[in-house]
DRENNUSE-652492 format. One record per residue (C-alpha): residue in one letter; x negated, y, z; residue number from 1. Coordinates in steps of 0.02 Angstrom, whole numbers, plus 50000, padded with zeros to 5 digits. Layout:
N
+------+-------+-------+-------+------+
: sevo :    xx :    yy :    zz : roza :
+------+-------+-------+-------+------+
:    a :     X :     Y :     Z :  NUM :
...
+------+-------+-------+-------+------+
//
This chain:
215
+------+-------+-------+-------+------+
: sevo :    xx :    yy :    zz : roza :
+------+-------+-------+-------+------+
:    m : 50988 : 50277 : 49959 :    1 :
:    i : 50943 : 50340 : 50125 :    2 :
:    y : 50887 : 50182 : 50238 :    3 :
:    k : 50912 : 50203 : 50432 :    4 :
:    i : 50738 : 50163 : 50526 :    5 :
:    d : 50732 : 50066 : 50654 :    6 :
:    p : 50546 : 50077 : 50715 :    7 :
:    r : 50556 : 49912 : 50807 :    8 :
:    r : 50598 : 49832 : 50650 :    9 :
:    t : 50485 : 49913 : 50519 :   10 :
:    a : 50313 : 49904 : 50471 :   11 :
:    l : 50195 : 50021 : 50375 :   12 :
:    l : 50094 : 49918 : 50238 :   13 :
:    v : 49933 : 50004 : 50220 :   14 :
:    i : 49860 : 49912 : 50054 :   15 :
:    d : 49693 : 49903 : 50003 :   16 :
:    v : 49618 : 50052 : 50089 :   17 :
:    q : 49447 : 49965 : 50050 :   18 :
:    k : 49257 : 50035 : 50017 :   19 :
:    e : 49263 : 49975 : 49855 :   20 :
:    y : 49386 : 50121 : 49790 :   21 :
:    f : 49266 : 50242 : 49874 :   22 :
:    k : 49110 : 50197 : 49780 :   23 :
:    a : 49045 : 50313 : 49657 :   24 :
:    n : 49007 : 50235 : 49496 :   25 :
:    g : 49070 : 50057 : 49561 :   26 :
:    p : 49189 : 49958 : 49447 :   27 :
:    a : 49343 : 50011 : 49546 :   28 :
:    y : 49300 : 50173 : 49604 :   29 :
:    i : 49447 : 50304 : 49601 :   30 :
:    p : 49388 : 50499 : 49593 :   31 :
:    a : 49549 : 50542 : 49695 :   32 :
:    s : 49532 : 50415 : 49833 :   33 :
:    k : 49473 : 50530 : 49968 :   34 :
:    k : 49613 : 50657 : 49924 :   35 :
:    v : 49742 : 50550 : 49982 :   36 :
:    l : 49657 : 50464 : 50125 :   37 :
:    p : 49705 : 50599 : 50259 :   38 :
:    n : 49883 : 50560 : 50206 :   39 :
:    i : 49859 : 50382 : 50243 :   40 :
:    l : 49788 : 50399 : 50407 :   41 :
:    q : 49930 : 50523 : 50448 :   42 :
:    a : 50053 : 50396 : 50403 :   43 :
:    i : 49962 : 50270 : 50524 :   44 :
:    d : 49968 : 50404 : 50665 :   45 :
:    i : 50157 : 50423 : 50637 :   46 :
:    a : 50184 : 50226 : 50643 :   47 :
:    r : 50090 : 50213 : 50804 :   48 :
:    k : 50167 : 50354 : 50882 :   49 :
:    n : 50339 : 50273 : 50858 :   50 :
:    q : 50279 : 50098 : 50879 :   51 :
:    i : 50310 : 50035 : 50703 :   52 :
:    l : 50185 : 49888 : 50668 :   53 :
:    v : 50046 : 49932 : 50549 :   54 :
:    i : 49987 : 49804 : 50426 :   55 :
:    y : 49829 : 49815 : 50336 :   56 :
:    i : 49818 : 49729 : 50160 :   57 :
:    q : 49642 : 49689 : 50111 :   58 :
:    h : 49599 : 49622 : 49925 :   59 :
:    v : 49483 : 49488 : 49929 :   60 :
:    n : 49422 : 49365 : 49776 :   61 :
:    r : 49300 : 49221 : 49774 :   62 :
:    a : 49124 : 49278 : 49720 :   63 :
:    d : 49136 : 49140 : 49578 :   64 :
:    g : 49292 : 49226 : 49508 :   65 :
:    s : 49383 : 49062 : 49520 :   66 :
:    d : 49540 : 49134 : 49602 :   67 :
:    i : 49561 : 49280 : 49491 :   68 :
:    g : 49684 : 49208 : 49380 :   69 :
:    r : 49772 : 49319 : 49256 :   70 :
:    m : 49720 : 49474 : 49335 :   71 :
:    a : 49561 : 49465 : 49229 :   72 :
:    d : 49658 : 49462 : 49071 :   73 :
:    f : 49673 : 49640 : 49081 :   74 :
:    g : 49512 : 49719 : 49145 :   75 :
:    s : 49326 : 49737 : 49093 :   76 :
:    p : 49187 : 49601 : 49143 :   77 :
:    d : 49139 : 49718 : 49268 :   78 :
:    d : 49303 : 49717 : 49362 :   79 :
:    e : 49256 : 49531 : 49414 :   80 :
:    k : 49110 : 49612 : 49521 :   81 :
:    s : 49232 : 49705 : 49625 :   82 :
:    f : 49319 : 49652 : 49785 :   83 :
:    v : 49205 : 49505 : 49802 :   84 :
:    e : 49214 : 49410 : 49969 :   85 :
:    g : 49074 : 49428 : 50082 :   86 :
:    t : 49021 : 49614 : 50001 :   87 :
:    p : 49025 : 49770 : 50100 :   88 :
:    e : 49141 : 49848 : 49975 :   89 :
:    v : 49287 : 49740 : 50026 :   90 :
:    d : 49291 : 49803 : 50212 :   91 :
:    l : 49425 : 49923 : 50252 :   92 :
:    v : 49357 : 50109 : 50258 :   93 :
:    a : 49291 : 50143 : 50426 :   94 :
:    e : 49412 : 50283 : 50459 :   95 :
:    l : 49556 : 50154 : 50470 :   96 :
:    s : 49494 : 50067 : 50631 :   97 :
:    p : 49638 : 49955 : 50670 :   98 :
:    v : 49693 : 49936 : 50855 :   99 :
:    a : 49760 : 49783 : 50954 :  100 :
:    g : 49926 : 49729 : 50900 :  101 :
:    e : 49898 : 49782 : 50725 :  102 :
:    v : 49880 : 49647 : 50582 :  103 :
:    t : 49768 : 49625 : 50440 :  104 :
:    v : 49820 : 49510 : 50288 :  105 :
:    q : 49717 : 49458 : 50151 :  106 :
:    k : 49768 : 49448 : 49956 :  107 :
:    r : 49710 : 49374 : 49793 :  108 :
:    r : 49853 : 49452 : 49670 :  109 :
:    y : 49925 : 49626 : 49661 :  110 :
:    s : 50077 : 49583 : 49766 :  111 :
:    s : 50052 : 49574 : 49960 :  112 :
:    f : 50160 : 49433 : 49975 :  113 :
:    a : 50084 : 49319 : 49837 :  114 :
:    g : 50001 : 49175 : 49909 :  115 :
:    t : 49988 : 49264 : 50079 :  116 :
:    d : 50064 : 49249 : 50262 :  117 :
:    l : 50138 : 49431 : 50262 :  118 :
:    e : 50316 : 49363 : 50255 :  119 :
:    s : 50278 : 49243 : 50404 :  120 :
:    v : 50213 : 49393 : 50494 :  121 :
:    l : 50358 : 49500 : 50444 :  122 :
:    r : 50494 : 49367 : 50495 :  123 :
:    t : 50411 : 49320 : 50652 :  124 :
:    k : 50421 : 49504 : 50708 :  125 :
:    d : 50607 : 49526 : 50643 :  126 :
:    i : 50540 : 49670 : 50521 :  127 :
:    n : 50677 : 49729 : 50393 :  128 :
:    t : 50609 : 49866 : 50320 :  129 :
:    v : 50426 : 49905 : 50249 :  130 :
:    i : 50343 : 50072 : 50213 :  131 :
:    i : 50216 : 50076 : 50070 :  132 :
:    s : 50046 : 50162 : 50064 :  133 :
:    g : 49876 : 50134 : 49997 :  134 :
:    y : 49797 : 50100 : 49821 :  135 :
:    m : 49831 : 50077 : 49694 :  136 :
:    t : 50006 : 50156 : 49643 :  137 :
:    s : 50070 : 50064 : 49494 :  138 :
:    f : 49969 : 49905 : 49534 :  139 :
:    c : 49963 : 49832 : 49710 :  140 :
:    c : 50078 : 49966 : 49789 :  141 :
:    e : 50233 : 49970 : 49656 :  142 :
:    t : 50208 : 49767 : 49645 :  143 :
:    t : 50220 : 49754 : 49836 :  144 :
:    a : 50367 : 49870 : 49840 :  145 :
:    r : 50466 : 49775 : 49700 :  146 :
:    d : 50428 : 49613 : 49784 :  147 :
:    a : 50474 : 49659 : 49960 :  148 :
:    h : 50640 : 49717 : 49882 :  149 :
:    s : 50666 : 49551 : 49789 :  150 :
:    r : 50638 : 49480 : 49968 :  151 :
:    d : 50774 : 49594 : 50041 :  152 :
:    y : 50678 : 49701 : 50135 :  153 :
:    r : 50724 : 49887 : 50145 :  154 :
:    v : 50578 : 49973 : 50060 :  155 :
:    l : 50504 : 50154 : 50077 :  156 :
:    f : 50385 : 50215 : 49962 :  157 :
:    l : 50263 : 50368 : 50018 :  158 :
:    a : 50267 : 50493 : 49876 :  159 :
:    d : 50110 : 50561 : 49952 :  160 :
:    a : 50000 : 50420 : 50014 :  161 :
:    n : 49994 : 50319 : 49866 :  162 :
:    e : 49848 : 50345 : 49735 :  163 :
:    g : 49767 : 50269 : 49588 :  164 :
:    p : 49672 : 50299 : 49427 :  165 :
:    d : 49725 : 50381 : 49267 :  166 :
:    l : 49780 : 50251 : 49139 :  167 :
:    t : 49793 : 50217 : 48944 :  168 :
:    n : 49942 : 50203 : 48866 :  169 :
:    v : 49978 : 50083 : 48709 :  170 :
:    a : 49925 : 50231 : 48589 :  171 :
:    g : 49761 : 50234 : 48672 :  172 :
:    d : 49808 : 50410 : 48762 :  173 :
:    v : 49745 : 50442 : 48936 :  174 :
:    v : 49891 : 50463 : 49050 :  175 :
:    p : 49841 : 50558 : 49202 :  176 :
:    h : 49878 : 50489 : 49380 :  177 :
:    d : 50013 : 50623 : 49422 :  178 :
:    a : 50113 : 50560 : 49273 :  179 :
:    v : 50087 : 50377 : 49321 :  180 :
:    l : 50155 : 50418 : 49501 :  181 :
:    n : 50298 : 50496 : 49436 :  182 :
:    s : 50347 : 50354 : 49330 :  183 :
:    t : 50313 : 50231 : 49467 :  184 :
:    l : 50425 : 50344 : 49591 :  185 :
:    t : 50560 : 50368 : 49443 :  186 :
:    a : 50568 : 50168 : 49416 :  187 :
:    l : 50568 : 50129 : 49603 :  188 :
:    a : 50696 : 50265 : 49649 :  189 :
:    a : 50813 : 50193 : 49520 :  190 :
:    g : 50841 : 50025 : 49608 :  191 :
:    f : 50690 : 49973 : 49717 :  192 :
:    a : 50652 : 50087 : 49855 :  193 :
:    e : 50689 : 50245 : 49953 :  194 :
:    i : 50556 : 50378 : 49899 :  195 :
:    v : 50501 : 50477 : 50040 :  196 :
:    t : 50346 : 50607 : 50087 :  197 :
:    i : 50248 : 50595 : 50245 :  198 :
:    a : 50346 : 50749 : 50319 :  199 :
:    d : 50518 : 50673 : 50281 :  200 :
:    l : 50460 : 50515 : 50378 :  201 :
:    n : 50405 : 50605 : 50524 :  202 :
:    a : 50546 : 50724 : 50541 :  203 :
:    r : 50667 : 50581 : 50537 :  204 :
:    l : 50586 : 50481 : 50660 :  205 :
:    t : 50563 : 50628 : 50769 :  206 :
:    d : 50736 : 50676 : 50763 :  207 :
:    k : 50773 : 50489 : 50803 :  208 :
:    a : 50666 : 50508 : 50951 :  209 :
:    k : 50744 : 50667 : 51010 :  210 :
:    k : 50924 : 50580 : 50996 :  211 :
:    g : 50867 : 50440 : 51087 :  212 :
:    r : 50805 : 50527 : 51238 :  213 :
:    a : 50971 : 50641 : 51236 :  214 :
:    r : 51068 : 50493 : 51276 :  215 :
+------+-------+-------+-------+------+
//
């Protein structure tokens, strides 16, 4: 599937690019978090240049853990100490610097749609296409992509602007993030999203802009 991109009806979702993932020795630390950040920033720059709406998703939970729900079932006790409202770690990283007209949405589940006003924002702004970037690949990013698909949005998933941790499979073996990412991309490409790179996205938007000027 290759979607036509109308920048006026497209939003870039920048999911959970928060200090929590960059805090060494913190419960949610991702060692490779810094590696992909330049790509996410490039995606934001491309979006801004093409007047694509940028929406920042921010994961926040109550300090008493009363809104974590089933998310707590699969983590360690330390996980409940992360993404706590009012702590510096829930802030977006300084490099993002949202500008006027961009939107921030807070969520409490993996999906950026669950219990948030994201869809209200998208519908109000007549958005029919979302581009997915951020952390963590097979959790918040993939869940949001699948949820967007079920709500009939066109979904583009940036293969080189999503990052996450290594995982452990059912046999107890460590699965490197590269393999996790490949599995996510394979599953999404089979029926949920178009998989693109930042270079692909930029080239398509640049070509579209050139054709628009030529008319």
